[in-house]
C-alpha positions in Angstrom: 27.8 65.5 101.6 30.7 66.1 99.2 30.1 69.8 99.4 30.1 69.8 103.2 33.3 67.7 103.3 34.9 70.1 100.8 33.9 73.1 103.0 35.4 71.4 106.1 38.6 70.7 104.3 38.8 74.3 103.1 38.2 75.6 106.6 40.9 73.3 108.0 43.3 74.4 105.3 42.6 78.1 106.1 43.1 77.6 109.8 46.4 75.7 109.2 47.6 78.5 106.8 46.7 81.2 109.4 48.5 79.3 112.1 51.6 78.7 110.0 51.9 82.3 109.0 51.5 83.5 112.6 54.1 81.0 113.8 56.7 81.9 111.2 56.4 85.5 110.1 56.2 89.1 111.3 52.6 90.0 110.6 52.1 93.6 111.6 54.6 96.3 110.8 52.4 99.0 112.2 49.5 98.9 114.7 46.1 98.8 113.1 44.2 100.3 116.0 43.8 104.1 116.5 45.6 105.2 119.7 44.0 108.6 119.7 40.7 106.9 120.5 42.4 104.5 122.9 44.0 107.2 125.0 40.7 109.1 125.2 39.0 106.1 126.7 41.8 104.7 128.8 42.6 107.8 130.8 46.1 106.7 131.6 48.0 108.3 134.5 51.2 107.8 136.5 49.6 105.0 138.5 48.3 103.0 135.5 49.5 99.4 135.0 48.7 98.5 131.4 48.5 95.1 129.6 48.4 95.5 125.8 48.8 93.1 122.9 52.0 94.2 121.3 51.1 94.1 117.6 53.8 96.4 116.1 54.5 98.2 119.4 53.5 101.7 118.0 50.6 102.0 120.4 52.5 100.8 123.5 54.9 103.7 122.7 52.0 106.1 122.2 50.6 105.1 125.6 54.1 105.7 127.1 53.6 109.4 126.4 51.1 109.5 129.2 53.8 108.2 131.6 52.0 105.2 133.1 53.8 103.2 135.8 54.0 100.1 133.7 53.2 98.9 130.2 53.3 95.1 129.6 53.4 94.4 125.8 52.2 90.7 125.4 52.3 88.7 122.2 52.4 85.1 121.3 54.4 86.0 118.1 58.0 86.8 119.3 58.6 88.7 116.0 56.1 91.3 117.1 58.0 91.9 120.3 61.3 91.8 118.4 60.0 94.8 116.4 59.1 96.7 119.6 62.5 95.9 121.0 64.2 97.4 118.0 62.2 100.6 118.5 63.1 100.6 122.2 66.8 100.2 121.4 66.7 103.1 119.0 65.0 105.4 121.6 67.5 104.2 124.2 70.4 105.0 121.9 69.2 108.6 122.0 69.4 109.7 118.3 66.0 110.8 117.0 67.4 111.0 113.5 68.0 107.3 113.4 64.5 106.5 114.7 63.0 108.9 112.2 64.8 107.3 109.2 64.1 103.7 110.3 60.4 104.1 111.2 59.1 107.3 109.7 60.8 107.0 106.4 61.0 103.2 106.5 64.7 102.9 105.5 68.2 103.9 106.6 71.3 104.4 104.4 73.5 102.8 107.1 71.1 100.2 108.4 73.7 97.5 108.8 76.1 99.6 110.8 73.3 101.0 112.9 72.0 97.5 113.6 75.4 96.4 114.8 75.4 99.3 117.3 71.9 98.4 118.5 72.4 94.6 118.6 74.0 94.4 122.1 70.9 96.2 123.5 68.5 93.6 122.1 67.3 90.3 123.8 68.3 87.0 122.1 65.0 86.4 120.4 65.1 89.8 118.8 68.6 89.4 117.4 67.7 86.0 116.1 65.0 87.7 114.0 66.8 90.9 113.0 70.0 89.1 112.1 68.0 87.6 109.2 65.6 90.5 108.5 67.4 93.8 109.0 67.5 94.3 105.3 63.8 95.3 105.6 65.3 98.7 106.1 67.6 98.7 103.0 66.8 101.7 100.8 68.2 99.8 97.8 65.7 97.0 98.2 63.1 97.1 95.4 60.4 97.7 98.0 62.4 100.6 99.5 60.5 100.6 102.8 60.1 98.6 105.9 56.3 99.2 105.6 56.2 96.9 102.6 57.7 94.0 104.6 56.1 91.5 107.0 52.9 89.8 105.7 50.6 92.8 106.0 53.2 95.0 104.3 53.6 92.5 101.4 49.8 92.7 100.7 49.9 96.5 101.0 52.8 96.6 98.5 51.0 94.4 96.0 47.8 96.5 96.1 49.6 99.9 96.2 51.8 99.0 93.2 48.8 97.8 91.2 47.0 101.1 92.0 49.9 103.4 91.3 50.7 101.9 88.0 47.1 102.0 86.8 47.5 105.5 85.2 48.8 108.9 85.8 45.4 110.4 86.5 44.5 107.8 89.2 48.0 108.3 90.8 47.3 112.0 91.0 43.9 111.5 92.5 45.3 109.2 95.2 48.0 111.7 96.3 45.5 114.5 96.1 43.2 112.5 98.4 46.0 112.1 101.0 46.5 115.9 100.9 42.8 116.9 101.0 42.0 119.6 103.5 38.3 118.9 104.1 35.6 116.2 103.8 33.9 117.6 100.7 37.2 117.5 98.9 37.8 113.9 100.1 34.4 112.8 99.0 34.8 114.3 95.5 38.2 112.6 95.1 37.0 109.3 96.5 34.2 109.1 93.9 36.8 109.3 91.2 39.1 106.7 92.8 36.6 104.1 94.1 36.0 102.2 90.8 39.8 101.6 90.5 40.1 100.4 94.1 37.7 97.6 93.4 39.2 96.4 90.1 39.7 92.8 89.2 43.1 92.5 90.9 42.2 93.9 94.3 38.8 92.1 94.4 40.5 88.8 93.5 43.3 89.3 96.0 41.1 90.1 99.0 39.1 86.9 98.4 42.1 84.7 98.7 42.5 82.9 102.0 46.3 83.4 101.8 46.0 87.2 101.5 43.5 87.3 104.3 45.7 85.2 106.6 48.7 87.5 105.7 46.6 90.5 106.8 46.0 88.7 110.1 42.3 88.0 109.4 41.4 84.5 110.9 38.4 82.4 109.7 36.2 83.4 112.7 36.4 87.0 111.6 35.6 86.1 108.0 32.6 84.1 109.3 31.4 87.1 111.3 31.7 89.4 108.3 30.0 87.0 106.0 27.1 86.6 108.4 26.6 90.4 108.8 27.5 91.7 105.3 25.7 90.3 102.2 28.6 91.4 100.1 31.0 89.3 102.2 34.6 90.4 102.6 34.6 92.8 99.6 31.4 94.4 100.7 32.7 94.8 104.3 36.1 96.3 103.3 34.5 98.6 100.6 32.0 100.0 103.1 34.7 100.5 105.8 37.1 102.1 103.3 34.4 104.4 101.9 33.5 105.5 105.4 37.1 106.2 106.6 38.1 108.1 103.4 34.9 110.2 103.1 33.7 110.7 106.7 36.9 111.0 108.7 39.5 113.8 108.0 42.5 112.3 106.3 45.1 115.0 107.2 46.6 113.0 110.0 45.5 109.5 108.9 49.0 108.0 108.9 47.7 104.4 108.7 46.5 104.5 105.1 49.2 107.0 104.0 52.0 104.6 105.0 50.5 101.6 103.1 50.0 103.7 100.0 53.3 105.6 100.0 55.6 103.4 102.2 56.4 106.4 104.5 54.9 108.8 107.0 55.4 112.6 106.8 56.9 114.7 109.6 53.5 115.5 111.0 51.3 112.7 109.7 52.9 109.9 111.7 52.4 108.0 115.0 53.1 110.1 118.0 56.2 108.2 118.9 57.8 109.5 115.7 57.2 113.2 116.5 60.4 114.9 117.4 58.9 116.8 120.3 57.9 113.5 122.0 61.3 111.8 121.8 62.7 113.1 125.2 59.5 111.9 127.0 59.9 108.4 125.4 63.5 108.3 126.4 62.8 109.4 130.0 60.2 106.7 130.5 61.6 103.8 128.5 62.2 101.5 131.4 58.4 101.3 132.0 57.9 99.1 128.9 58.2 95.4 129.3 57.7 92.7 126.6 56.4 89.2 127.1 56.3 86.4 124.6 53.1 84.8 125.9 49.3 84.6 125.7 47.4 87.0 127.9 46.5 84.1 130.2 50.1 82.8 130.4 51.3 86.4 131.2 48.8 86.8 134.0 49.5 83.4 135.5 53.2 84.3 135.5 52.8 87.9 136.6 49.8 88.2 138.9 48.9 91.7 140.1 46.3 94.4 140.0 46.4 95.8 136.5 44.4 99.0 135.8 44.1 98.7 132.0 43.8 95.9 129.4 43.9 96.6 125.7 42.9 93.3 124.0 42.7 94.4 120.3 40.5 91.8 118.5 42.1 88.5 119.4 39.0 87.3 121.3 37.1 86.9 118.0 39.5 84.0 117.4 39.3 82.6 120.9 35.5 82.6 120.9 35.4 80.5 117.7 38.4 78.1 118.2 39.0 78.0 122.0 35.9 79.0 124.0 37.4 77.4 127.1 40.6 79.5 126.7 38.4 82.6 126.3 36.7 81.9 129.6 40.0 81.2 131.3 41.4 84.5 130.0 38.5 86.4 131.4 38.8 84.7 134.8 42.4 85.7 134.9 41.7 89.3 133.7 39.0 89.8 136.4 41.2 88.1 139.1 44.1 90.5 138.2 41.9 93.6 138.0 40.6 96.0 140.6 37.2 97.8 140.7 37.3 100.4 137.9 40.0 98.7 135.8 39.4 99.6 132.2 39.2 97.2 129.3 39.3 98.0 125.6 38.6 95.5 122.8 37.5 95.5 119.2 35.7 93.0 117.0 34.9 92.2 113.4 31.3 91.8 114.6 28.7 94.4 115.7 28.5 93.2 119.3 30.2 91.1 121.9 27.6 88.4 122.3 30.5 86.0 122.1 31.6 86.9 125.7 30.5 84.6 128.5 27.4 86.0 130.2 29.1 86.0 133.6 31.9 88.1 132.2 29.4 90.7 130.9 27.8 90.8 134.3 31.1 91.7 135.9 31.7 94.7 133.6 30.0 98.1 132.9 30.0 99.0 129.2 29.8 102.5 127.8 28.3 102.4 124.3 27.5 106.1 124.4 31.2 106.8 124.6 32.4 104.2 122.1 29.9 104.6 119.3 30.8 108.2 118.3 34.5 107.5 118.7 34.3 104.4 116.6 32.8 106.4 113.7 35.9 108.7 113.9 38.4 105.8 114.0 41.2 106.6 111.4 41.7 102.9 110.7 38.1 102.2 110.2 38.3 98.4 109.6 36.7 97.0 112.7 33.0 96.2 113.1 32.8 97.5 116.7 34.7 99.0 119.6 34.0 98.2 123.2 35.1 99.9 126.4 34.3 98.6 129.9 35.1 99.0 133.5 35.3 96.2 136.1 32.4 96.6 138.6 
């Protein structure tokens, strides 16, 4: 009885911590979904009307390169939309060099002056955030990079500093791994690195509810992982990391590079940070719209026939905490779709058994497409990827 009560109190504390972090902080400073896979599945064109959860806005800008008619970036955390709005303001200003410094290199020598020039272009909620946090881009800050700020960035900074100070040989192996040219080379280097990755500090840190909440991992996902992986969180992350670093070419894996080094390179970076794509972004900028709302609230306020929904993994949380809200969201998605509308979602679990049965009957899934693509995902941290069309 006491043990069960303690577990319930612990679960309540984790949920409260997760909610507090998401209500008060920027969580994601980069998107943690691979847009190369997304765009292969989505097949965007000039008639596409896309609804996507904002996260850090990187992937909304990636989709913009396909010139869809509309992209609606929706997020309940206004700080995530504030981040996308800052990127949009930089593109609108028209100087690729400033965008490159801020978001490829993670810092700008004149960040305050640049922000004052951008500020009139930003909505009020974005200025309310950046007025306090623009020093994230200060190169004199001890973290020296935007990518070590926000809650995910803070955890990445702690882990990367611990690894990089663990010895000259390990440091060399880590940077050699980032520059590896083929999978056999990656596997050899990873075998040398793996024991240090799972030392006492990182193992301890990733078992802490605070660290997991800062990484955006809610209790329902932890529960799914613990059910399916005997090694729990550590077993899950170690398996996923081993796969992505030994079975997927690392040459353009900008996700893991940024969290180890604090920067991207000129070619190993999101597509919106490639110089050759800047003119296209600038030309289509007015097609991106941000909304501080849940998906359901957005669809109630903006009914229409949307061709694409990119739902990330938020339905793991809804299925556990708010099953009625999950059903309502799907009713609204289907009511605001058309036959053939495409839906992309991810999960910490292996399947989507958490979806209402009537929802699954209204959709056609394509596991033969998603399973091989999921194995080549450069992020590699999700349990499954699902792509469906509305019947």
